[in-house]
C-alpha atoms as one frame of an Amber mdcrd trajectory, in Angstrom:
protein
 -19.976 -43.247 -54.935 -18.244 -40.401 -53.149 -17.724 -37.265 -55.132 -14.082
 -36.490 -55.700 -13.678 -32.777 -56.076 -11.225 -30.019 -55.342 -11.828 -26.277
 -55.246  -9.545 -23.307 -55.552 -10.905 -19.796 -55.108  -9.300 -16.597 -56.182
 -11.404 -13.815 -54.682 -11.082 -10.124 -54.385 -12.764  -8.043 -51.697 -13.561
  -4.381 -52.004 -14.561  -2.333 -48.931 -15.993   1.166 -48.976 -13.342   3.853
 -48.521 -10.390   1.546 -49.278  -7.848   2.350 -51.975  -5.931  -0.371 -53.731
  -2.677   0.415 -55.413  -1.462  -2.160 -57.939   0.880  -0.016 -59.939   4.100
  -0.627 -58.060   6.733  -1.853 -60.547  10.303  -2.838 -59.822  12.407  -0.859
 -62.295  14.889  -2.836 -64.301  13.796  -6.214 -62.962  10.907  -7.109 -65.321
  12.690  -9.682 -67.508  14.442 -11.445 -64.629  11.303 -11.534 -62.536   9.266
 -13.043 -65.374  11.879 -15.770 -65.809  11.836 -16.487 -62.098   8.052 -16.637
 -62.158   8.109 -19.030 -65.126  10.486 -21.315 -63.270   8.294 -21.399 -60.223
   5.202 -22.192 -62.287   7.006 -24.992 -64.136   8.159 -26.630 -60.915   4.744
 -26.438 -59.213   2.738 -27.595 -62.209   5.071 -30.560 -62.928   5.889 -31.660
 -59.422   2.399 -32.040 -57.974   0.799 -33.994 -60.883   3.822 -36.300 -61.164
   3.752 -37.025 -57.461   0.071 -37.977 -57.484   0.295 -39.828 -60.799   3.137
 -42.054 -59.655   1.014 -44.267 -57.436  -1.695 -44.681 -60.086   0.794 -45.706
 -62.795   2.476 -48.240 -60.540  -0.886 -49.755 -59.563  -1.984 -49.985 -63.158
   1.262 -51.679 -64.222   0.797 -54.498 -61.722  -2.457 -55.643 -63.258  -2.723
 -57.803 -66.432  -5.710 -58.045 -68.763  -7.977 -61.044 -68.237 -10.251 -62.293
 -71.039 -13.780 -62.098 -69.818 -14.745 -65.355 -71.488 -11.967 -67.276 -69.783
 -12.753 -65.737 -66.388 -16.422 -66.605 -66.612 -15.926 -70.040 -68.132 -13.291
 -71.262 -65.763 -14.725 -69.405 -62.785 -11.190 -68.949 -61.456 -11.600 -66.019
 -59.036  -9.700 -64.303 -56.321 -11.100 -62.087 -53.500 -10.884 -58.304 -53.994
 -11.474 -55.674 -51.267 -13.068 -52.435 -52.381 -11.171 -49.294 -51.717 -12.356
 -45.738 -51.208 -14.778 -44.399 -53.850 -15.127 -47.864 -55.477 -18.433 -49.595
 -56.338 -19.554 -52.699 -58.176 -19.608 -50.811 -61.431 -16.102 -49.374 -61.049
 -14.726 -52.809 -60.131 -16.381 -54.388 -63.215 -14.901 -51.699 -65.414 -11.485
 -52.221 -63.864 -11.459 -55.978 -64.671 -13.013 -55.557 -68.102 -16.314 -57.292
 -67.408 -19.934 -56.188 -67.149 -21.807 -55.629 -63.891 -24.015 -58.656 -64.690
 -20.919 -60.869 -65.118 -19.500 -59.610 -61.836 -22.837 -60.292 -60.127 -22.735
 -63.895 -61.482 -19.236 -64.397 -60.087 -20.539 -63.336 -56.655 -23.878 -65.179
 -56.758 -22.876 -67.361 -53.797 -21.756 -64.416 -51.619 -24.053 -62.596 -49.181
 -23.769 -58.822 -48.759 -25.145 -56.873 -45.841 -26.459 -54.045 -48.039 -26.924
 -56.079 -51.239 -24.695 -56.421 -54.242 -25.641 -53.030 -55.719 -24.696 -51.202
 -52.493 -21.225 -52.569 -51.822 -18.738 -49.966 -50.574 -15.262 -49.526 -49.197
 -14.203 -52.576 -47.134 -16.588 -55.056 -48.797 -15.072 -58.075 -50.557 -15.931
 -59.269 -54.105 -14.792 -62.232 -56.223 -13.006 -61.060 -59.367 -11.377 -62.946
 -62.290  -7.990 -64.440 -61.341  -6.571 -63.963 -64.907  -5.929 -60.606 -66.505
  -8.037 -59.657 -69.547  -6.492 -58.601 -72.809  -8.373 -55.349 -72.258  -6.117
 -53.293 -69.994  -7.543 -51.760 -66.923  -8.197 -48.126 -67.561  -6.232 -46.055
 -65.110  -7.838 -42.915 -63.707  -7.640 -40.144 -66.237  -5.934 -37.890 -63.791
  -3.087 -40.444 -63.407  -2.431 -41.501 -67.050   0.898 -40.787 -68.624  -0.791
 -39.236 -71.658  -2.599 -36.799 -69.410   0.687 -35.966 -67.679   2.330 -35.271
 -71.028  -0.570 -33.067 -72.000  -0.293 -31.184 -68.760   3.479 -30.653 -69.249
   2.802 -29.321 -72.745   0.052 -27.041 -71.439   2.304 -25.755 -68.695   5.064
 -25.013 -71.184   2.640 -23.089 -73.360   1.524 -21.012 -70.343   5.102 -20.251
 -69.466   5.777 -19.115 -72.954   2.779 -16.818 -72.854   4.020 -15.389 -69.584
   7.434 -14.628 -71.018   5.900 -13.035 -74.065   3.551 -10.721 -72.131   4.600
  -7.274 -71.041   3.562  -7.177 -67.376   5.004  -5.611 -64.270   6.616  -7.501
 -61.395   3.617  -7.558 -59.188   1.376  -9.002 -61.893   3.923 -11.717 -62.551
   4.235 -12.549 -58.883   0.442 -12.738 -58.520   0.193 -15.124 -61.451   2.947
 -17.301 -60.020   1.219 -17.454 -56.661  -2.099 -18.325 -58.300  -0.609 -21.165
 -60.404   1.342 -22.577 -57.461  -1.644 -22.581 -55.098  -3.914 -23.980 -57.823
  -1.636 -26.971 -58.538  -0.913 -27.691 -54.874  -4.594 -27.457 -53.975  -5.580
 -29.731 -56.856  -3.016 -32.394 -56.047  -3.865 -32.498 -52.329  -7.587 -32.494
 -53.005  -7.222 -35.450 -55.408  -5.361 -37.431 -52.785  -7.789 -36.577 -49.949
 -10.825 -37.247 -52.139  -9.949 -40.922 -51.901 -11.348 -40.809 -48.315 -14.263
 -38.386 -48.713 -15.142 -34.935 -50.050 -12.182 -32.608 -49.779 -11.703 -28.966
 -50.592  -8.431 -27.124 -50.219  -8.018 -23.419 -50.761  -4.473 -22.134 -50.587
  -4.583 -18.342 -50.274  -1.034 -17.205 -50.935  -0.189 -13.576 -50.237   2.593
 -11.492 -51.778   5.104 -12.947 -49.274   4.219 -16.515 -50.383   2.828 -17.324
 -46.932  -0.248 -19.527 -46.484  -2.380 -16.933 -44.769  -6.170 -17.138 -45.356
  -5.800 -20.783 -46.484  -8.528 -23.313 -45.812  -8.892 -27.073 -45.732 -12.346
 -28.701 -45.674 -12.941 -32.447 -45.446 -16.220 -34.398 -45.241 -15.946 -38.077
 -44.460 -18.984 -40.429 -44.640 -18.941 -42.941 -41.844 -22.194 -44.678 -42.624
 -24.257 -44.464 -45.765 -27.293 -46.087 -47.304 -29.478 -44.925 -50.138 -31.669
 -43.174 -47.568 -29.264 -42.039 -44.827 -25.793 -40.575 -44.501 -23.868 -40.104
 -41.257 -20.749 -38.042 -41.704 -18.159 -35.889 -40.025 -16.802 -32.600 -41.401
 -13.522 -30.992 -40.473 -12.163 -27.606 -41.426  -8.793 -25.958 -40.797  -8.522
 -22.372 -41.920  -6.817 -19.095 -41.152  -9.139 -16.072 -41.191  -8.554 -12.575
 -39.810  -5.038 -13.648 -38.780  -6.491 -16.404 -36.608  -6.011 -20.133 -37.135
  -9.267 -21.975 -36.526 -10.594 -25.523 -36.648 -14.170 -26.669 -37.095 -15.232
 -30.220 -36.287 -18.762 -31.434 -36.769 -21.035 -34.443 -37.032 -24.020 -34.591
 -39.284 -26.862 -36.795 -40.465 -28.750 -36.510 -43.732 -31.920 -38.342 -44.751
 -32.707 -38.723 -48.431 -35.962 -39.323 -50.279 -36.337 -39.364 -54.043 -37.288
 -35.637 -54.048 -35.729 -34.015 -50.999 -33.103 -34.242 -48.278 -33.216 -33.025
 -44.674 -30.366 -33.059 -42.242 -29.006 -31.837 -38.948 -25.439 -31.166 -37.804
 -23.508 -30.200 -34.724 -20.165 -28.409 -34.728 -17.445 -27.427 -32.321 -15.435
 -24.400 -33.456 -12.133 -23.515 -31.835  -9.669 -20.667 -32.373  -6.153 -22.068
 -32.069  -4.637 -18.559 -32.014  -6.876 -16.845 -29.454  -8.394 -19.914 -27.687
 -12.003 -18.976 -28.361 -14.574 -21.781 -28.646 -18.197 -21.976 -29.668 -20.803
 -24.600 -30.491 -22.939 -24.720 -33.591 -26.108 -26.462 -34.638 -27.490 -26.479
 -38.130 -30.352 -27.792 -40.229 -30.416 -28.514 -43.978 -33.149 -28.965 -46.528
 -32.210 -29.690 -50.194 -34.062 -30.360 -53.355 -33.023 -30.389 -56.984 -31.653
 -26.928 -57.787 -32.300 -25.680 -54.269 -30.403 -25.677 -50.960 -31.774 -24.235
 -47.712 -29.933 -24.218 -44.408 -29.924 -22.502 -41.038 -27.201 -22.334 -38.390
 -26.997 -21.218 -34.798 -23.775 -20.242 -32.986 -23.366 -20.256 -29.183 -20.185
 -19.201 -27.401 -18.498 -21.630 -24.973 -15.651 -19.413 -23.745 -15.674 -16.019
 -22.112 -13.576 -12.857 -22.341  -9.931 -13.130 -23.371  -7.367 -10.477 -24.209
  -7.391  -9.348 -27.864  -3.844  -8.937 -29.238  -5.327  -7.856 -32.592  -6.392
  -4.587 -30.862  -3.113  -4.032 -28.962  -4.559  -5.868 -25.960  -6.650  -2.799
 -25.204  -9.765  -4.906 -25.623 -11.119  -8.267 -24.615 -12.919 -10.568 -27.027
 -15.250 -13.549 -26.900 -17.344 -15.385 -29.497 -20.575 -13.630 -30.339 -23.851
 -15.547 -30.222 -25.736 -15.465 -33.488 -27.536 -17.281 -36.257 -27.944 -17.249
 -40.010 -30.297 -18.457 -42.712 -28.896 -19.437 -46.131 -30.503 -20.188 -49.483
 -28.863 -21.154 -52.786 -30.718 -22.059 -55.966 -30.266 -22.485 -59.715 -32.546
 -22.125 -62.694 -33.752 -25.578 -63.845 -34.079 -24.281 -67.383 -30.563 -22.848
 -67.237 -28.612 -24.541 -64.443 -25.530 -22.536 -65.336 -26.976 -19.473 -63.493
 -27.617 -19.490 -59.745 -28.264 -17.151 -56.873 -27.387 -17.012 -53.172 -29.058
 -15.237 -50.249 -27.792 -15.145 -46.645 -29.143 -13.321 -43.573 -26.880 -13.139
 -40.496 -27.665 -11.816 -37.022 -25.210 -11.569 -34.141 -25.631 -10.160 -30.626
 -23.366  -7.980 -28.490 -22.416  -4.375 -27.875 -19.277  -4.360 -30.066 -19.433
  -7.198 -32.586 -16.899  -7.368 -35.420 -19.148  -8.826 -38.131 -17.381  -6.945
 -40.911 -14.047  -6.009 -39.409 -12.477  -5.702 -36.002 -12.159  -1.918 -36.553
 -15.854  -1.596 -37.552 -17.642  -2.958 -34.518 -21.396  -2.594 -34.139 -24.117
  -3.331 -31.619 -26.257  -6.373 -32.493 -25.215  -6.237 -36.152 -26.937  -8.009
 -38.967 -26.079  -8.432 -42.620 -27.824  -9.526 -45.770 -25.690 -11.117 -48.504
 -26.987 -11.469 -52.053 -24.912 -13.162 -54.744 -24.975 -14.517 -58.258 -22.897
 -17.317 -59.762 -22.385 -18.468 -63.311 -20.973 -21.871 -64.221 -20.184 -22.151
 -67.959 -18.908 -25.710 -67.399 -18.226 -27.795 -64.261 -14.601 -26.834 -64.074
 -15.163 -23.076 -63.598 -17.604 -20.863 -61.696 -17.772 -17.068 -61.555 -19.470
 -15.522 -58.528 -20.200 -12.069 -57.138 -21.580 -11.249 -53.689 -22.677  -8.054
 -52.016 -23.067  -7.973 -48.240 -24.947  -5.073 -46.655 -25.072  -4.403 -42.901
 -26.068  -1.748 -40.378 -25.000   1.873 -40.672 -23.874   1.534 -44.280 -21.323
  -1.232 -43.639 -20.864  -3.352 -46.761 -18.396  -5.338 -48.729 -18.290  -6.780
 -52.230 -16.689 -10.064 -53.196 -15.806 -11.385 -56.624 -14.498 -14.936 -57.070
 -13.490 -17.429 -59.731 -13.797 -21.039 -58.495 -12.130 -23.994 -60.171 -13.726
 -27.354 -59.289 -12.611 -30.633 -60.715 -13.132 -34.355 -60.231  -9.876 -36.236
 -60.608 -11.745 -39.405 -61.609 -13.646 -37.682 -64.407 -12.390 -37.000 -67.906
 -11.397 -33.410 -68.641 -13.780 -33.480 -71.586 -16.724 -33.933 -69.157 -15.476
 -31.162 -66.888 -15.376 -28.809 -69.900 -18.794 -29.977 -71.147 -21.554 -27.393
 -70.427 -24.132 -30.202 -70.532 -22.639 -31.753 -67.410 -23.556 -28.721 -65.241
 -27.143 -29.831 -64.705 -26.071 -33.106 -63.001 -24.172 -31.071 -60.436 -27.412
 -29.260 -59.444 -29.393 -32.416 -58.754 -29.999 -33.875 -55.285 -28.051 -37.016
 -56.173 -25.078 -34.998 -57.437 -24.778 -32.980 -54.210 -25.068 -35.905 -51.751
 -21.618 -35.351 -50.290 -21.464 -31.551 -50.489 -19.990 -29.710 -47.555 -22.226
 -28.118 -44.929 -22.810 -24.433 -45.742 -22.058 -22.393 -42.586 -19.877 -19.557
 -41.307 -16.769 -21.326 -40.057 -15.197 -18.062 -38.945 -15.774 -17.356 -35.256
 -17.330 -13.847 -35.159 -16.038 -11.995 -32.084 -17.573  -9.532 -29.655 -15.262
  -6.980 -28.078 -15.241  -4.842 -24.951 -12.810  -2.211 -23.815 -10.427  -3.155
 -21.035  -9.992  -0.982 -18.009  -6.812   0.635 -19.325  -6.923   3.390 -16.712
  -7.654   2.189 -13.179  -8.124   4.881 -10.552  -8.617   4.414  -6.821  -9.449
   7.312  -4.519  -8.990   7.669  -0.786 -12.488   7.292   0.607 -13.401   9.017
   2.804 -11.053  12.013   3.009 -11.261  13.289   6.564  -9.637  16.161   8.353
  -9.994  19.551   9.986 -11.022  22.710   8.287  -8.190  24.214   6.219  -6.134
  20.985   6.037  -4.793  19.835   2.637  -5.381  16.156   1.885  -4.249  13.810
  -0.911  -7.167  12.321  -2.855  -5.593   9.723  -5.230  -4.885   6.412  -3.564
  -3.550   4.569  -6.633  -3.425   5.053 -10.413  -2.612   2.356 -12.967  -2.357
   3.300 -16.655  -1.046   1.524 -19.722  -0.294   4.808 -21.415   0.779   8.158
 -20.052  -1.675  10.162 -17.982  -3.216  13.141 -19.693  -5.151  14.558 -16.745
  -8.125  14.335 -14.400 -11.716  15.439 -14.824 -12.898  16.528 -11.351 -16.465
  17.317 -10.323 -16.556  19.011  -6.900 -19.104  21.828  -7.269 -20.623  21.490
  -3.772 -17.209  21.268  -2.126 -15.935  24.401  -3.816 -19.143  26.271  -3.089
 -18.566  25.521   0.607 -15.078  27.059   0.415 -12.971  24.019  -0.378 -10.326
  23.845  -3.109  -9.205  21.122  -5.517  -5.806  21.285  -7.180  -4.191  18.733
  -9.550  -0.467  18.222  -9.058   1.118  15.594 -11.313  -0.562  12.261 -10.656
  -2.149  13.441  -7.391  -5.117  15.614  -6.499  -4.907  17.867  -3.403  -8.078
  18.861  -1.572  -8.256  21.840   0.827 -11.048  21.168   3.347 -13.717  23.876
   3.817 -14.916  25.313   7.096 -16.884  23.094   9.400 -20.596  23.926   9.569
 -22.351  23.734  12.943 -25.953  22.813  12.145 -28.679  20.567  13.497 -27.448
  17.813  11.158 -23.662  18.205  11.174 -22.989  14.661   9.872 -24.588  15.383
   6.529 -23.901  19.101   6.294 -20.132  18.589   6.576 -19.840  15.834   3.971
 -19.239  16.641   0.295 -18.949  14.279  -2.684 -16.133  14.560  -5.187 -16.042
  12.586  -8.469 -12.917  12.027 -10.565 -12.216  10.474 -13.963  -8.665   9.878
 -15.231  -7.801  10.163 -18.935  -4.671   8.931 -20.705  -3.000  10.379 -23.802
  -4.883   7.990 -26.103  -8.326   9.081 -24.896  -8.993   6.127 -22.621 -10.963
   6.937 -19.473 -11.111   5.250 -16.078 -14.367   4.476 -14.368 -15.884   7.475
 -12.609 -14.757   7.161  -9.006 -16.364   8.940  -6.073 -15.017   9.861  -2.668
 -16.608  11.646   0.254 -14.797  14.592   1.802 -15.656  14.761   5.521 -14.711
  17.809   7.593 -14.305  16.997  11.251 -15.676  19.334  13.881 -13.051  21.716
  15.251 -12.003  20.906  18.774 -13.009  24.054  20.612 -11.026  24.643  23.775
 -13.182  26.059  26.510 -10.239  27.219  28.643  -8.675  29.018  25.700 -11.886
  30.849  24.662 -13.408  33.953  26.328 -16.514  36.169  26.325 -16.783  39.854
  27.207 -19.252  42.779  27.179 -18.673  46.278  25.863 -20.035  47.771  29.158
 -20.590  46.588  32.680 -23.681  48.720  33.481 -26.928  49.233  31.556 -30.077
  51.157  32.289 -33.369  49.334  32.556 -34.896  51.642  30.005 -35.813  49.031
  27.331 -33.456  50.576  24.779 -29.978  50.524  26.242 -27.635  48.114  24.376
 -24.266  46.407  24.803 -22.117  44.187  22.538 -21.282  40.666  23.680 -18.010
  39.359  22.081 -16.867  35.706  22.074 -13.315  34.752  21.014 -13.052  31.060
  19.997  -9.723  29.195  20.074  -8.651  25.608  19.907  -6.060  24.040  22.173
  -3.260  25.351  19.967  -4.558  28.891  20.125  -5.809  28.849  16.536  -9.079
  30.661  15.835 -12.144  28.449  15.276 -14.554  29.623  12.659 -17.933  28.390
  11.491 -19.430  27.916  14.917 -23.184  28.072  15.456 -23.619  29.502  18.938
 -26.444  29.917  21.368 -26.509  31.973  24.644 -27.340  30.866  28.172 -28.437
  33.811  30.404 -29.345  33.966  34.089 -30.743  36.787  36.284 -32.781  39.460
  34.564 -35.015  37.870  31.941 -36.427  41.073  30.424 -33.708  41.339  27.756
 -33.420  40.876  23.984 -30.467  39.127  22.287 -29.659  39.243  18.585 -28.280
  36.295  16.563 -24.574  35.597  16.822 -22.483  36.985  13.963 -19.408  35.036
  12.730 -16.752  37.592  11.851 -14.630  34.934  10.083 -11.591  35.435  12.297
 -12.634  33.334  15.277 -14.615  36.172  16.875 -18.376  36.234  17.285 -20.574
  39.152  18.365 -24.087  39.510  19.747 -26.127  42.615  20.715 -27.900  42.830
  24.138 -30.849  45.157  24.608 -32.222  45.827  28.116 -35.853  45.835  29.123
 -37.564  47.611  31.989 -36.349  45.228  34.632 -33.204  45.874  36.639 -30.817
  43.480  38.236 -27.767  41.333  37.478 -27.472  39.519  34.116 -25.036  36.645
  33.437 -24.292  35.633  29.825 -22.479  32.494  28.518 -22.115  31.431  24.847
 -22.786  27.737  24.215 -21.890  25.257  21.479 -24.247  22.313  21.079 -25.573
  23.006  24.571 -22.153  23.137  26.224 -20.549  26.241  27.678 -17.989  27.574
  25.205 -15.944  29.981  27.410 -14.059  29.578  30.616 -16.049  32.364  32.440
 -19.362  34.151  31.712 -19.898  37.856  31.095 -21.795  39.802  33.818 -23.712
  43.119  33.469 -25.684  45.182  35.994 -28.970  46.570  34.717 -30.068  49.483
  36.921 -33.496  51.015  37.030 -33.968  54.582  35.781 -34.968  56.970  38.791
 -37.665  59.520  38.089 -37.839  62.631  40.324 -41.123  63.449  42.194 -40.155
  67.088  42.096 -39.727  67.231  38.328 -42.562  64.881  37.441 -46.259  65.708
  37.114 -49.704  64.061  37.345 -52.763  65.637  35.699 -56.368  64.955  34.662
 -58.283  66.644  31.876 -61.368  67.884  33.982 -62.481  68.562  37.537 -65.953
  66.909  37.268 -67.271  63.901  35.429 -70.558  62.114  34.962 -70.629  58.417
  35.687 -69.538  56.511  32.584 -67.531  59.396  31.148 -63.777  58.938  30.396
 -61.099  60.397  32.650 -57.837  61.157  30.735 -54.746  61.041  32.928 -51.412
  62.512  31.837 -48.177  61.616  33.647 -44.877  63.181  32.823 -41.776  61.513
  34.367 -38.499  63.348  34.561 -35.299  62.569  36.428 -33.288  64.714  38.762
 -31.734  66.464  35.765 -35.170  67.246  34.462 -34.679  64.839  31.603 -37.525
  62.603  30.401 -37.620  59.102  31.726 -38.692  56.753  28.943 -40.054  53.197
  28.732 -42.031  53.317  31.974 -45.420  52.203  30.686 -45.490  48.961  32.583
 -44.528  50.617  35.869 -47.377  53.092  35.552 -49.932  50.296  35.649 -49.168
  49.909  39.343 -47.864  53.360  40.111 -51.113  55.233  39.183 -54.378  54.904
  41.181 -57.695  56.931  40.711 -60.684  57.129  43.001 -64.147  55.855  42.003
 -63.226  54.606  38.505 -64.807  51.566  36.988 -63.155  48.470  38.411 -61.826
  45.454  36.505 -60.770  47.413  33.425 -57.222  47.064  32.072 -55.607  50.371
  31.341 -53.337  50.807  28.331 -50.662  53.441  28.960 -49.089  55.031  25.923
 -45.863  57.008  25.725 -46.935  59.878  23.480 -43.607  61.692  23.804 -40.341
  61.086  25.606 -41.312  60.690  29.256 -44.967  61.701  28.624 -47.565  58.956
  29.246 -51.315  59.003  28.829 -54.098  56.611  29.790 -57.918  56.750  29.947
 -60.012  55.554  32.865 -63.878  55.462  33.274 -65.709  57.482  35.960 -68.068
  55.199  37.840 -69.178  55.897  41.431 -70.619  59.334  42.476 -68.374  61.289
  44.769 -66.526  64.522  45.438 -62.982  65.408  46.469 -61.691  62.526  44.402
 -57.943  62.416  43.373 -55.444  60.700  41.060 -52.288  59.487  42.826 -48.829
  58.649  41.275 -46.266  56.712  43.345 -43.109  55.419  41.618 -40.890  52.746
  43.178 -38.173  55.097  44.308 -40.570  57.752  45.707 -41.386  58.160  49.365
 -44.589  60.126  48.804 -47.179  60.083  46.068 -47.931  62.884  43.661 -51.703
  63.554  43.407 -53.987  65.794  41.485 -56.528  68.309  42.796 -59.932  66.890
  43.806 -62.585  66.162  41.169 -66.272  65.229  41.276 -68.202  62.336  39.752
 -72.027  62.838  39.480 -74.835  60.526  38.431 -75.484  60.478  34.743 -79.188
  61.014  33.838 -78.520  59.938  30.305 -77.923  56.402  31.448 -80.867  56.453
  33.952 -82.830  53.280  34.313 -85.322  51.752  36.794 -83.218  49.900  39.227
 -86.076  48.495  41.392 -89.910  48.373  41.408 -91.926  47.410  44.486 -95.602
  47.574  45.761 -97.055  47.846  49.288-100.493  47.033  50.870-101.015  44.139
  48.615-104.281  42.192  48.890-106.596  45.227  49.485-110.315  44.982  48.584
-111.381  45.957  45.141-113.976  48.506  46.337-112.826  51.541  44.448-111.606
  53.143  47.696-108.665  51.032  48.870-105.158  51.928  47.430-101.778  50.237
  46.822 -98.411  52.147  46.890 -95.838  51.402  44.167 -92.194  52.566  44.670
 -89.683  53.007  41.820 -85.901  53.470  42.271 -84.037  55.156  39.371 -80.142
  54.885  39.007 -77.494  55.342  36.310 -74.986  52.807  34.914 -72.785  53.236
  37.961 -75.740  52.503  40.294 -75.821  56.183  41.319 -79.411  57.428  42.295
 -80.918  59.975  39.931 -82.514  63.002  41.649 -85.447  65.035  40.249 -86.017
  62.599  37.405 -89.628  62.320  36.131 -91.159  58.836  36.171 -94.422  58.057
  34.306 -96.564  55.173  35.511 -98.961  53.205  33.295-101.256  50.233  34.006
-100.884  47.827  31.150-103.472  45.280  32.330-106.197  45.031  34.985-108.810
  47.615  36.253-106.619  49.802  38.554-106.133  53.597  38.153-103.724  56.126
  39.688-105.043  58.101  42.674-106.476  61.330  41.505-105.167  60.338  38.040
-101.615  61.342  39.121 -99.527  58.947  36.927 -96.257  60.981  37.018 -93.805
  61.643  39.868 -90.285  62.994  40.414 -87.488  61.166  42.142 -86.022  62.417
  45.354 -82.377  62.667  46.222 -82.262  58.923  46.678 -83.754  58.396  43.213
 -87.113  57.195  44.685 -90.604  57.928  43.188 -93.932  56.601  44.539 -97.504
  56.103  43.063-100.891  55.297  44.727-103.167  52.932  42.782
């Protein structure tokens, strides 16, 4: 038999940090308000029971008692179709006979599920005559019960009028009584078709916000299986939602297991999700688990001023509820919830968390079946929590009030059989995940291109819901290069820096700039980036020129001149930031400094001459292309030394071969001034007799116009000279004669030879040995003593004369 129950909850919720003010009293209106409240309570408590009772009284009046003996004896029967919540036992009680007697009347009928399992829609034979024992109408519909309820209501109204309470307390009591009676009446009516629960949450404006309707309807049931659908309509968090599900439960004598599938839809915000759940029950214990999977994606969230988008959050929960078998009045509840997302409103839309979870622990106490007190504490991440207190009123319209007030009846409600048609325990509220909308949308011009010094607009478009507060601009590299960024109203103006001429101009003239827009409510746009590209200036060759500070330079290796290049574009504007090179033709013995950018379109370079003379042409170039319309030309003239004022000297008048000869040359011009930087010319201008050939001479300028070099005496001779002949001289300038003699210190045997070879070894015949002695310069050494020794063999010097002196040709002889 389906359980017929209704439930009304009056719960309070306390959140951390919230303050509740319940002391507001309407001055001077207390008595009138209490009377108004009493009237409302009287109407609601009388109207709903009378409306529901009317049908039951009429139905009861149409039936007449039938003596059981007559019915059984005569076997006069009529067919009777079972209605909702009716069974063989209830039908027997209705017609005043026992179940065994009713079974005998239907002994010739065949039932698909057996006589004991008949249900709504099945047909039974019942007595055709009415028994003297009246059919007992449902207790909830009897006239005596109605009279009792009217009396009880009057007593409550009298208590209300007698109490001294403020207006808000009276209004709250009126709302509670009205919702309780309406919920009870509707639940009683809906329970005829299944398990129904209605909660009417009435706020201070008497609107039906936070109300809920739950309905479970069994479509197929046997002692072992139950196939059902469950439907919920509720309004939570200012959103009207529906939950529709199908479920199956399998029963054994000791446990039940089940599975269910739900479709949840938000009628206010059009969010949808799917749910799947599993159940496992035993006596005094209920276990369940649910999973929630979103079916719809992001939608605008009016509850957050449409500044956010919302969608259902994926998640799951595990639930457990149990009671003490020894004391079934006391029970506990434990729930663990887990949802996923960056900003999930598990507790409240203003307290969003990333991947939040919560643990709920609760206690409930049922003194008798009609009333249950409960308290729950939910604890989440980062200290989020809420506390709920509730008083639940649950009644069975088909059960006597005495049973509903009997504490001994509580245990039956905790059994597996007594909870067969209980509602699925799940979170019917669609938990939402939020994300911030793009309230500030900024688009930049990308790229920003132009010439150096131009001012360009950066903002292409800006869309904001609220007023613009300002921009956050990051342009460090651009400003370091000389650019400027200025905010003017809703636009940003960029002044382009100077163009840089480098080997990689494409990258060296491109600068990033990043901008974020902010509105007055602290909302930011995405960080947008643009590239500022400075285009190369268009240098006009015909409008640019180059010049030299002088037209003539001396080829003295130290004379200088300044080369100046003036750069203009086609409009005559100066062009700065150029990286120049110089093409030169003619004299190559020159030195050029790096170009200097003076910042006003002019560039300078220093030219230093060498020792070479001639014509020099200079042209500045940009990226290998001539930058001016005509080159600059300079004449480098050689410096003329005077033979008359110059001198050529050596340090001695005689030298031994191998000794150094120090030559000093002093060059002076016609004005008897020193002529400098002539070292290279002296290598060819100076020649000395009989010096060692093949030796490079290093001339040094020891003073202005004074040059010295060292040569090596080599070949013997006399009347030798040093000659100096410069390019512009017609006659050389030579020194007085000097002598180079052989150097005995470097004497060595140049040659050794023997004559009369092959003579007889008779102690009389002789051989002549000749020795030639010379120095390092191959000069013969005269009067140099030579000692002869026989190192092997049996020969001796003639007359034992083993020494001899060289002659003028460096020759000494020995007879052996």
